[in-house]
N, C-alpha and C positions, 0 to 999 in steps of 0.2 A: 901365174897369178894364184892366190890362196884367197878364196870365198870363205869367209869365216862365219857371217851371218848373213840372213835376208828375212825381210818381212814386207807386208803389203800394208798401205795405209787403205783401210776399206772406206771407200766413199762412192759406192755404187759404181756407176758406169767413168767416174772420174777417179777410180782407185788407181793407185801407181805402186812400184817396188822400191825400198831401199835395199841397196846390196852394201854389205859391209865386210871389207877384205885388205889383205896386203898385196900390193902390187897389180892392183886391178887395171891401172891406166897402160900398163905394159902388155896387156893382153888385147892387141888392134882388132882381130877378129869379134871378139866379144863386144867390146865398147862400139865398134863400129855397127852391130845390129842393134844395139840402143840408140844410134844416132842417126839412124836411116832417115834421109829426107834428101829432097830436090837440092837446096840450098840449107847451108848452116850457117849461123854467126856466133863466133867464139867470143863472148864478153868477157873481158880479163882487165887486168891491172899490169903496169910495167914491172912490177916485182914478181907476179906468178907466171906471167905468161912466157917469160925465158925459160922458164923451170919445165912447163908441162903443156904448152900450146902444142910442140911437135907432136904431141902423143896423141893429140884429138887429131892431128891432119893424117897422119898415119892411120888412124880407125877409119878416118874417111875416104881412104884409099883413091885419091884424086879427085873425090867428087868436089863440086863447089864449096869451096869454105871461107869465109873472110873472118880476119882478125878484128876486132874493135878493142884497142887498149886504152883504158881509162888510168887516170892518174890515182894512184893509191892515197887510202887515209878516208876515216868519216867524214873530214871536213870537205871532201868532195862529191858526198852524197845529197846531191841537189838537183833541182830541176834542169839547171843549166848543164849539167853533166850527162843528164838523163838525155837531154835534148841530142847529144851528139850520137848516142846509140839510133835514135829515129832517124838522123839525119844519114846514116851509114845504111840503115834498112833500105830508106826510099832510094838511095842512091845507087844501090845494087839490087833494087826491085825485088824485093823479099815480097811473097804473098804468103796467104793464110796457111797454106799447107808445108810451109819451110819452118825452120827448127832454130832457135836460140841455145846454145850451150853457154849456162853460168859458170866459169871456171874461177874459182877464187874462195875468199871468205865471206863475210855476212854482207859487206857493204855491196860486194859485186853481185851476189846473189839476190839481194834486195832491188838492186836497180835493174838488173837485167829481167827479171821476174816482173818489175813494173812496166818495162818496156814490152815484154811479152802480152802483158795484160791489155795494154793500150792499143799496140801497133795493129791496126785494122779490126780492132776490137777484140783481139785476141788472138795469138799464135801459140805453137806449143814450145815448152822450153825444159832443159834437163839440168839439173842442178849437179855439178861436180864440186863438192865444198872443199876447201884445202887447209882449212883452218878448223882448231878443234871446236871453238865456238859455233862456227856454221855448220859443222857436221852433226852437234847434238842439239841444234835449235833452230837457227833461222832458214836452214834448208828444208825443211820439213813442215808443213802444214799450210804454205799457201801464201802466208803473208809477204807481201811487197810494197815497196814504196821508197821515198826521199824523204830527207829533211826539210823542215823550214827553218829559218832562223830563230822562229819563236817557239819551236817544238818540235821533238824528234819523231820520223815518222806520221808526220800530219798529213801527209798526202801520198795516197795508196791505193791499193786494190789486192782483195783475195783472188789467188791465181793458182792453182795447184800445178806440179809439175807433171812431167811425163815418167820420170824416174828421178831416183836419187842414187849416185854413186859415190861411195865413199872409201877412198883408199888411203888407209892409215899409213902408207909411205909418205905422202905428203906431208905428216907431221914433223919428219925429220928433218925437213927444212924450216920448218917454224921456229920463231924466235922464242927463248924459253918465256919471256913476258908475256907473248901472244898464248902459248899453251896454258901458262897460269889461269889467264884471263878466261879462255874457254872452260876451263875446270869449274869456274862460278857458276856457269849454268847448268853442269853437272850436280853439283852440290844443291842446286834449287830443286830438283827432281825428289830427291830425298826428303828435302822438308818439306814440300807441299802434299805429298801423299805416300811415302814411302820409307818409315823409320828404319826398316831393315837396310835398305839400300844406303842410308845416311849413315848407320854404322859399319857396314860394308866400306864406305868410303873413309871414314876414320882409320879401319885396318890396313888400307892400301895407299893412304896419302903419298907415302915416298914413292912406291912404284907408278903411280901416275906421272909423277913430276920426273920421274927417270925414264919416262916413255915407254915402259914395259910394254910390248906389243899385245899380249894377252890381257892384261890388265887394263888398258886403253880400249880395245876392242870391245869388253864385256862392258865398261862404263859408256862407251858410245851406244852400243845396241840397247842395253838398258834404258838409256835416255831417249832413243829414239822410238823404242817399244813404248814408252809411257807418253811421249808426246803424240804419237800415233793414235792410240787409244783415245785420249782426250779429245783430239781434234776430231775423230770419228763420231763421237758424240756430241761436239759443239762446234761445228767448222767456222762459224762466223762470230763466235765469241760472244754468245747472247748469254751464257751462263759458265760452265766449269772452265772453258778455256780461260777465262780472266785469271784463274788461280796460277797461269804459267807466267804471269806479269810479278809475280813475288819479287820485291824489292825494286822493280823497274821503275815506278814512278817516283822514287827517291833517287834513283840511279840517273834517270833521264833529266832529271833536272842538274843532276852534277854535270852532266855532259854538256846540257845545253847552255848553262851558266857559264862554264868555262870554255864555250867555243868550240866543242867536240875536239879539242887539241891536245889535252895533257893527260887525259883519262882514256884508257881502252873502254869499250862498252862492258866486258866482262869486270874490269876492275871498278866500275861506277856501279854495275849490279851487285858485287860482292859487298860493297859500302853500303848499298841500299837495302840488301838482305838484312845487314847488322842493325841498319836503323828500323828496319819494320819488325826485327825480332825484338828490339830495344822499346818500341812502341807498345808491341803486344805484351810485353812485360809490364810497362806503365799502366796498361789496363786491366791488369790483374789477370791476364790468361797464360802467359807463358813464365816458367820460372827462372829464376837467376841462373840455376845452374845449367839449363837448356840453352840460354843464350851465350853464357860461357863455352859451352861445347861448340855451338856455332862458330863464336870467335876464334877459338882454339884451332878448329878444323881450316877455316879460311887462312889463319897465321900459317897452318903448316904447309897448305898449298903454295903460300909465298905470295897471297893476295895482298892488294893494297886496298885497305879500307878506312883510311884515316885521312877524312875531306877538312879537317878545322883549318880555317884561315885561307881556304880557296874560295868560298862563296858564303855569304850571308845566310841566316835563318830565315830573314826575310825574302831575299831574290831567289831563295829555293821554294819558298811557299808561293811565289808568284809563277815561278814555272811549272811547280805542281798543277796551279789552277787552271793552267791551258792545256792540260794532259789529256788523250783522248777517253780516260777513264773516268773523267767528271760528269755526273749527272745530277741535273737540277740543282747546280752550284756546289754540290757537295764532291769533295776529292773522296773518291773510292779508292781504298788500300787494300791491299791483301795482307791479313794478319795470321797469327799462327795459334791455336789453342794449346799445340803440344808439337814435339817434333814429328813430323809426318801428316800433320792434321791444319790445313789450311782453310781461310774462308774470305769471302769478300765482304767488306764492311765500309758504311759511311756514318756509323752509329758508334763515334769514339770521342772522347772529350777532347775540346777544342785545346787544352791546355796540356794535355798529354802530348798531341802532335807537336806544339812550341816547345815544351820542354826537350823533346826528342832531337827536334830541329836544331836547338840552341847548344845540347850537350855534344852533337856529333858534328856540328858546325864551326861554332863560335870559339 
């Protein structure tokens, strides 16, 4: 194996390491040390498990290990699916000193983490994300949960993992569309707080899409480092961590209204970021040239950003009104003052939001 980067999410007694490398899952002894427990449940889906579950079993060296295989896709990120995890944990008499391993993308990580947070009021879990989106975002920070028909991630808990193992080799089996979707979350980090990283992405867009190992490793490391620092300062999203939701309120509306079926999460976030940038321009905050740069980068990365004709402005506004970030009846949005400078606001002209929704959806 080749360990390229490592870091710690500094949360006191709940601090944990993130390991980034090539072929990490092939080192059974190393992985086995991170997965020590009396019993382990490997929560995965029917796409990822056939590829990587055997590596977890090899690392466990004959210790009691159970696979919990769930259907693939955001549409299955529900309480009903999470209940299947609880059924298996109870069936095999898991206790508080046992371990859950989340092996898969963001949907698996969120549901396995939610089960770990709730089962017997909390047991340990390890994140092994196998998609770029989960490697740079959802596996780090302890947000877990499931969707509700009326809103994304409306039911959940904060529960930090024991460790995060990011093996870049898993990206070789990732469909190109999902790789591109993960790059949307990478772009987000440049837009909210690091203009130099945004410029780096502009210079390396083609290498990222072609899966150049060193380029991807740097993008993943920088993304995790940025998120870890923000989480350390604001673990439960009382302030700064909300910036990580840039584009997400718009994006979640697209996902929700279209039934979590036709848009990947990262694609919806890309469309949402462009809408947030457009609203920022309408508010007199962001220049038209900066909006054009954002649009150009997203297009070069092959991201879908056009949602026109798929949902109405009114249906999007209704979905946004039940978002977790609504406070005192106002939709709180993350806007941009410039590339790399984001802020949270509910003080924007209502007609500017209406114009933005109509321009991007009608």
